[in-house]
N, C-alpha and C positions, 0 to 999 in steps of 0.2 A: 547424546542421541547417536545410536549406531547407524552406520550407512544403510544396512538392511531395513531398519525401521523407517528411515527417511524415505527410501524408495517406495516402501509399502504405503506410506501416507500419501505421497504424490500420486501413486497409481489409483488411489481411491477417488481422485478427482474425476477420472473418466468413467468410473463405474457407479459412483454414489451421488454425484451432483445432480440437482434437479434441472440443470441447464440441458437443453436438448442436444447440443453439439459443442465439443471443445475444439474442433478443427476450424481453420479459417481465421483465427485471431491474428492480428498484426499489431506491433508496438505503436503507440501514440507518442509523438515527440513532446517532451516536457522541458527540454533543456533551456529553451528561450525564456521560460517563465520560472526557472529554478533560482534558488537563492543560497543553496548550501552544497557542500561536497561531502564525500564519505571518507576523505583522508585529509590530513593537515598539509599545509604548504602551498595551496593554490590561491586563486583569486577570491574564492568564496569560503566562508567560515565552515568548519567541520560540523556536521549535522548535530551530533549529540553532545558535543563539548564534554567528553569524558576521557580526555587524553590521560594515559597512553592507549586506552582502549578505543576501538572504533569498528566500523564495518568495512574497513579497507580490504579485507580478505574475501569479501563476497565476489563471486564470479560476475563478469560483465554480461553474461548471458545465462539465464535460468529458463527452465521449462517446467510448467505446472501441468502435468499430463501432456497434452498437445499444444498448450498455450505458451508462446514465447514471451519472455519478459526481459527486455534489454535495459541494462543498467549502465548509466554514464556516471562514473565515480566522481566526476567533477560537476555534476548537475542533478540535484535532487531538491525536493520541496521541503522546507522546514518551517514550522509555525511558531508563533510567539509562546514563550514560557517565562515564568518569573526568574528562573535560574539562568536563563540565557541572556548574556550581556549585549550581544549584537542585536540590533533592532530587526525583528521579524514580524510579518503580518499575521493577523488572526485567520486570514483566509487568502487563498490564491486562486485566481480564475484563469482557466486555459481555454482559448477559443477552439471550437470543434468545427467551425466553418459550415454549419448547416448539414453536416453528415448525419445519417441515420445509423444507429447501432442496435443490434439485438442484445448485446451484452458488453460489459466492460470488466476488466480485471485490474485490481490495485495491489501493488506490493508495498507494504507499509510496516512501520516499526514504532514502538513506544518505549521510552525510558522514563523512570520515575512515575510509573503508573500509579493511580490511586489504589488504596487497599480494598475499596468496596467493589464487589462484583456487579457488573451491569451498568456501571457509570458510562455515560457517553464520552467517547474520545474524539476520533475523527468524525466528520460528517461530509458525505459526498452529495453534491446537488447537480442534477442535470437541468440546465436552463434551455428550454425549447424555444424555437423561433416564434411560437404563438404566445410567448410570455408565461406559459404554464411551466411549473417546475415539479421535479420529483426528487426527494431527498432520502438518504439512507444513513443512519448513524451507526458507527462502529462502536461496540460496547466492550468494556474491559472484561477480559477473561471469557468472553463469548465469541468475539471476532478476532481479538489479538490479546497477547499476554506480554507483560514487560519483557524486553529483550534479554534481561539478565537471568531470568528464571527458567529452569529446565521444564519443558512441558511434560516430561516423563512419559513420552509416547502417546499423550492424549491427542485424539483427533478432535480439533477444537470444536467445531460446530457444523457438522456436515449438513444438517438440515437448512442451515443458513449460508451454505457455500463458503465457509471460512476454513482456511487450510494453513498448516505449517509449510512454508515454502523453502526455507533454508536454515540450516544450523551450521555454525563454523566458528573457528578461532577468532577471538576479538583482538589478537595481537599480544595478549598477555597470558595465553595458555588456557583460556576459559571459553567454552562454547556459548555463543549467544544466538538469538533466534529472531527470524523475520517471517512475517505472515502475509497471506494473500486472501483477497476477497473477490468472489465472482458475483457480479451484480447483473441479473437479468433485467434489462430495461423494461419498465412497465408500459412504455409507449414506444415500441420500435418503429411505429409508423410516422412518428414526429421527427422533424429535423431538429438537430441539437445545435443551439447557438454556442454554448460553452459549458464547461465543467468547472464547478467550484469545489475546491478542497478546503474545508473549514474545520474549526474545532480548537484553534490556538487560543490560549487563555493566559494573558500576562500576569494574572493573579495566582496562578498555580504552577508548580514545578514540572508537571507532566509535559514531557518533551516528545513531540510528534513529527514524523517524517514520512514522506511518500517517495519511494525510490524508482518506481516504474508504473506505467499504465499501458494496457493493451486493450484492443477493442475488436469485436466481431461486427462488421458492417452488415446492415440489412440490405437485401437486394429486392428488386421489383418495386412496385408501387404500394 
């Protein structure tokens, strides 16, 4: 993917997204609940387990339009998969301490994606303080594509706020791809107890990871 194409895709976030505003987003810390890293040699296992290829070259700071996405290369969330030998959970829950958000943005990746279009991959669930929940499934080739395959300039799914966020060298001379999803909270008036990142399946090879989360806090009552 050429640099000009990449910039064009990112710029469309601010012009075509159904989100009312992309300013005011701030990174949400996930390091305390992370279980993987983006490069070998640390205390946590490498996310995709495809050495010598990896996401080690991704910048530590990305911007999707005006939305900052801070990446800690030693702290990302990896979910269970059949091909992964280190034990990983099928879901990870991150406390949000009763904050209210208008929207959240997720930076995520998939390897060994299924062949079928529309299959559920990741699922994000907001657990509100009143025990109500809202969930959003990320679907194969609609919200994100296998990191290995060139999206060929496709704008993934602008109607559903899904975007190509980064393309770059995987350490072996091949460009790989990471995607972002902007989720407009259906209940911005509710306080959120926690966020659950789910979709891991120890019976399938599909390998899922979340690299960063940002949020736009709701103001007023």
